[in-house]
N, CA, C and O of each residue as an XYZ file, in Angstrom:
352
protein
N     -10.334     -8.742      1.918
C      -9.975     -9.441      0.711
C      -9.229    -10.717      1.089
O      -8.492    -10.769      2.074
N      -9.447    -11.738      0.270
C      -8.847    -13.016      0.619
C      -8.636    -13.858     -0.632
O      -9.485    -13.892     -1.523
N      -7.497    -14.535     -0.687
C      -7.216    -15.548     -1.703
C      -6.926    -16.842     -0.958
O      -6.123    -16.862     -0.026
N      -7.576    -17.914     -1.368
C      -7.347    -19.222     -0.763
C      -6.877    -20.183     -1.841
O      -7.566    -20.379     -2.842
N      -5.709    -20.783     -1.646
C      -5.202    -21.796     -2.578
C      -6.012    -23.068     -2.360
O      -6.085    -23.576     -1.241
N      -6.623    -23.586     -3.432
C      -7.461    -24.778     -3.311
C      -6.857    -26.015     -3.950
O      -7.351    -27.126     -3.754
N      -5.792    -25.826     -4.711
C      -5.182    -26.981     -5.346
C      -3.829    -26.657     -5.950
O      -3.570    -25.532     -6.378
N      -2.978    -27.664     -5.976
C      -1.664    -27.560     -6.598
C      -1.533    -28.747     -7.546
O      -1.561    -29.899     -7.114
N      -1.390    -28.461     -8.841
C      -1.249    -29.515     -9.847
C       0.101    -29.362    -10.538
O       0.444    -28.287    -11.032
N       0.849    -30.438    -10.565
C       2.170    -30.417    -11.168
C       2.069    -30.720    -12.657
O       1.325    -31.609    -13.069
N       2.832    -29.964    -13.472
C       2.881    -30.191    -14.922
C       4.139    -30.998    -15.246
O       5.221    -30.741    -14.719
N       3.961    -31.975    -16.124
C       5.059    -32.838    -16.560
C       5.166    -32.758    -18.073
O       4.722    -33.658    -18.787
N       5.765    -31.660    -18.560
C       5.835    -31.438    -19.999
C       6.824    -32.369    -20.693
O       6.772    -32.510    -21.915
N       7.714    -33.001    -19.952
C       8.695    -33.927    -20.530
C       8.338    -35.380    -20.248
O       9.180    -36.263    -20.409
N       7.108    -35.639    -19.830
C       6.674    -36.990    -19.502
C       6.711    -37.243    -18.003
O       7.457    -36.603    -17.261
N       5.896    -38.184    -17.583
C       5.754    -38.466    -16.157
C       6.968    -39.158    -15.556
O       7.098    -39.216    -14.334
N       7.859    -39.683    -16.391
C       9.061    -40.324    -15.869
C      10.172    -39.309    -15.594
O      11.250    -39.674    -15.125
N       9.898    -38.012    -15.892
C      10.850    -36.931    -15.651
C      10.349    -36.066    -14.492
O       9.209    -36.208    -14.049
N      11.207    -35.174    -14.008
C      10.840    -34.252    -12.941
C       9.762    -33.287    -13.456
O       9.691    -33.031    -14.658
N       8.946    -32.763    -12.581
C       7.913    -31.816    -13.010
C       8.545    -30.537    -13.537
O       9.642    -30.156    -13.129
N       7.830    -29.874    -14.457
C       8.378    -28.688    -15.124
C       7.693    -27.407    -14.699
O       8.225    -26.322    -14.934
N       6.545    -27.500    -14.089
C       5.810    -26.317    -13.659
C       4.651    -26.723    -12.782
O       4.434    -27.905    -12.515
N       3.913    -25.733    -12.339
C       2.809    -25.967    -11.405
C       1.641    -25.076    -11.784
O       1.835    -23.940    -12.217
N       0.421    -25.593    -11.621
C      -0.778    -24.775    -11.733
C      -1.398    -24.655    -10.354
O      -1.619    -25.655     -9.671
N      -1.681    -23.413     -9.945
C      -2.314    -23.159     -8.655
C      -3.776    -22.821     -8.883
O      -4.093    -21.895     -9.629
N      -4.665    -23.566     -8.246
C      -6.087    -23.247     -8.269
C      -6.400    -22.454     -7.014
O      -5.782    -22.660     -5.970
N      -7.361    -21.546     -7.120
C      -7.655    -20.678     -5.983
C      -9.093    -20.183     -6.060
O      -9.745    -20.263     -7.101
N      -9.562    -19.674     -4.939
C     -10.817    -18.933     -4.884
C     -10.496    -17.597     -4.230
O      -9.541    -17.478     -3.463
N     -11.304    -16.604     -4.543
C     -11.077    -15.286     -3.958
C     -12.408    -14.704     -3.526
O     -13.466    -15.078     -4.032
N     -12.332    -13.784     -2.583
C     -13.540    -13.097     -2.138
C     -13.164    -11.704     -1.659
O     -12.025    -11.452     -1.265
N     -14.132    -10.810     -1.699
C     -13.932     -9.474     -1.183
C     -13.289     -8.497     -2.138
O     -12.849     -7.429     -1.713
N     -13.220     -8.827     -3.420
C     -12.623     -7.947     -4.413
C     -13.710     -7.285     -5.244
O     -14.699     -7.927     -5.599
N     -13.535     -6.005     -5.558
C     -14.461     -5.334     -6.474
C     -14.280     -5.878     -7.885
O     -15.262     -6.112     -8.590
N     -13.037     -6.082     -8.301
C     -12.718     -6.722     -9.576
C     -12.696     -8.210     -9.317
O     -11.911     -8.683     -8.495
N     -13.537     -8.952     -9.999
C     -13.636    -10.379     -9.736
C     -12.757    -11.169    -10.696
O     -13.066    -11.251    -11.885
N     -11.665    -11.752    -10.202
C     -10.840    -12.579    -11.076
C     -11.617    -13.803    -11.529
O     -12.538    -14.250    -10.844
N     -11.249    -14.344    -12.677
C     -12.025    -15.445    -13.240
C     -11.803    -16.782    -12.550
O     -12.533    -17.737    -12.816
N     -10.827    -16.871    -11.684
C     -10.644    -18.086    -10.898
C      -9.991    -19.243    -11.631
O      -9.888    -20.338    -11.078
N      -9.545    -19.028    -12.871
C      -8.846    -20.094    -13.574
C      -7.493    -20.312    -12.909
O      -6.900    -19.371    -12.381
N      -7.005    -21.550    -12.933
C      -5.690    -21.795    -12.332
C      -4.615    -20.934    -12.997
O      -4.700    -20.638    -14.189
N      -3.625    -20.544    -12.238
C      -2.499    -19.819    -12.810
C      -1.321    -20.771    -12.945
O      -1.161    -21.702    -12.155
N      -0.509    -20.524    -13.947
C       0.685    -21.341    -14.151
C       1.893    -20.602    -13.611
O       2.072    -19.407    -13.848
N       2.714    -21.333    -12.883
C       3.970    -20.784    -12.390
C       5.083    -21.762    -12.750
O       4.830    -22.927    -13.057
N       6.301    -21.277    -12.708
C       7.427    -22.142    -13.020
C       7.767    -23.045    -11.840
O       7.333    -22.820    -10.710
N       8.541    -24.055    -12.134
C       9.027    -24.947    -11.081
C       9.828    -24.140    -10.049
O       9.703    -24.361     -8.844
N      10.641    -23.214    -10.534
C      11.475    -22.419     -9.644
C      10.629    -21.536     -8.726
O      10.925    -21.408     -7.538
N       9.565    -20.923     -9.285
C       8.681    -20.095     -8.449
C       8.026    -20.946     -7.367
O       7.913    -20.524     -6.215
N       7.593    -22.156     -7.750
C       6.965    -23.042     -6.770
C       7.963    -23.452     -5.697
O       7.659    -23.380     -4.507
N       9.160    -23.885     -6.111
C      10.174    -24.324     -5.149
C      10.501    -23.208     -4.159
O      10.677    -23.470     -2.969
N      10.584    -21.969     -4.641
C      10.914    -20.838     -3.784
C       9.808    -20.543     -2.783
O      10.090    -20.120     -1.662
N       8.553    -20.758     -3.168
C       7.416    -20.318     -2.350
C       6.590    -21.442     -1.731
O       5.614    -21.160     -1.036
N       6.941    -22.686     -1.955
C       6.061    -23.780     -1.524
C       5.910    -23.912     -0.016
O       4.910    -24.455      0.452
N       6.861    -23.438      0.741
C       6.766    -23.518      2.194
C       5.960    -22.370      2.787
O       5.683    -22.352      3.986
N       5.585    -21.413      1.942
C       4.889    -20.219      2.419
C       3.567    -20.050      1.681
O       3.551    -19.752      0.487
N       2.452    -20.240      2.397
C       1.157    -20.015      1.763
C       1.028    -18.569      1.309
O       0.404    -18.300      0.283
N       1.607    -17.635      2.053
C       1.577    -16.237      1.624
C       2.362    -16.057      0.338
O       1.975    -15.257     -0.514
N       3.461    -16.790      0.181
C       4.249    -16.707     -1.047
C       3.449    -17.157     -2.252
O       3.498    -16.516     -3.303
N       2.707    -18.256     -2.116
C       1.866    -18.737     -3.215
C       0.727    -17.764     -3.482
O       0.392    -17.503     -4.637
N       0.128    -17.225     -2.422
C      -0.939    -16.236     -2.591
C      -0.405    -14.986     -3.275
O      -1.108    -14.381     -4.085
N       0.838    -14.583     -2.963
C       1.465    -13.440     -3.612
C       1.552    -13.674     -5.113
O       1.275    -12.766     -5.896
N       1.939    -14.894     -5.530
C       2.031    -15.207     -6.959
C       0.664    -15.119     -7.626
O       0.551    -14.618     -8.745
N      -0.383    -15.606     -6.945
C      -1.746    -15.507     -7.482
C      -2.154    -14.045     -7.597
O      -2.670    -13.627     -8.633
N      -1.928    -13.260     -6.537
C      -2.301    -11.843     -6.560
C      -1.558    -11.111     -7.669
O      -2.139    -10.258     -8.340
N      -0.287    -11.430     -7.872
C       0.501    -10.795     -8.929
C      -0.098    -11.096    -10.301
O      -0.166    -10.211    -11.154
N      -0.531    -12.337    -10.518
C      -1.156    -12.720    -11.796
C      -2.488    -11.995    -11.971
O      -2.798    -11.541    -13.073
N      -3.283    -11.879    -10.901
C      -4.558    -11.164    -10.981
C      -4.314     -9.710    -11.359
O      -5.034     -9.154    -12.189
N      -3.302     -9.089    -10.756
C      -2.971     -7.694    -11.093
C      -2.565     -7.563    -12.557
O      -2.960     -6.613    -13.232
N      -1.789     -8.501    -13.038
C      -1.372     -8.484    -14.435
C      -2.590     -8.621    -15.356
O      -2.702     -7.910    -16.354
N      -3.499     -9.539    -15.012
C      -4.719     -9.721    -15.807
C      -5.597     -8.473    -15.760
O      -6.198     -8.101    -16.768
N      -5.676     -7.820    -14.587
C      -6.483     -6.599    -14.455
C      -5.901     -5.488    -15.320
O      -6.643     -4.759    -15.979
N      -4.570     -5.354    -15.320
C      -3.930     -4.351    -16.168
C      -4.236     -4.600    -17.636
O      -4.541     -3.669    -18.381
N      -4.154     -5.862    -18.049
C      -4.448     -6.210    -19.441
C      -5.913     -5.922    -19.762
O      -6.227     -5.413    -20.838
N      -6.806     -6.245    -18.831
C      -8.234     -5.976    -19.015
C      -8.477     -4.485    -19.203
O      -9.220     -4.085    -20.099
N      -7.857     -3.660    -18.368
C      -8.038     -2.202    -18.453
C      -7.503     -1.679    -19.783
O      -8.140     -0.843    -20.423
N      -6.348     -2.164    -20.197
C      -5.785     -1.751    -21.486
C      -6.715     -2.122    -22.631
O      -6.988     -1.296    -23.502
N      -7.200     -3.353    -22.637
C      -8.092     -3.801    -23.705
C      -9.417     -3.046    -23.695
O      -9.938     -2.690    -24.752
N      -9.961     -2.802    -22.509
C     -11.222     -2.072    -22.405
C     -11.056     -0.626    -22.854
O     -11.934     -0.076    -23.519
N      -9.944     -0.017    -22.497
C      -9.669      1.362    -22.926
C      -9.526      1.436    -24.441
O     -10.051      2.357    -25.066
N      -8.828      0.487    -25.033
C      -8.693      0.438    -26.489
C     -10.059      0.308    -27.140
O     -10.348      0.999    -28.116
N     -10.901     -0.569    -26.612
C     -12.251     -0.743    -27.143
C     -13.062      0.541    -26.998
O     -13.707      0.991    -27.945
N     -13.021      1.121    -25.809
C     -13.763      2.363    -25.554
C     -13.339      3.461    -26.514
O     -14.185      4.180    -27.046
N     -12.041      3.598    -26.741
C     -11.528      4.635    -27.624
C     -11.897      4.396    -29.083
O     -11.830      5.320    -29.894
N     -12.282      3.184    -29.423
C     -12.680      2.874    -30.805
C     -14.150      3.206    -31.066
O     -14.592      3.222    -32.214
N     -14.902      3.470    -30.001
C     -16.332      3.765    -30.153
C     -16.552      5.215    -30.553
O     -15.810      6.111    -30.150
N     -17.567      5.418    -31.337
C     -17.937      6.788    -31.716
C     -18.937      7.303    -30.696
O     -19.919      6.635    -30.374
N     -18.673      8.498    -30.194
C     -19.570      9.082    -29.207
C     -20.667      9.874    -29.912
O     -20.475     10.381    -31.017
N     -21.821      9.971    -29.251
C     -22.940     10.755    -29.777
C     -22.548     12.229    -29.829
O     -21.879     12.740    -28.932
N     -22.970     12.889    -30.876
C     -22.628     14.318    -31.007
C     -23.829     15.173    -30.731
O     -23.742     16.399    -30.791
């Protein structure tokens, strides 16, 4: 399994003349049975500052977001499944 960071985009929610307020990380992944959608993830400025010197730290943040999305997917799919009527 592998996550590769492909881009770092800074968000400037208070205008470009101010300090950045957050970061979006773009990535690609391979080797997973559950395929993440590959959309950039948003992290806070503080998360980026803490992890910017460590590629593993940034990958950890991406993996954490993928896990959160997978949990939400499973919850939503289970709710949908439970709403279906089974054949009798």
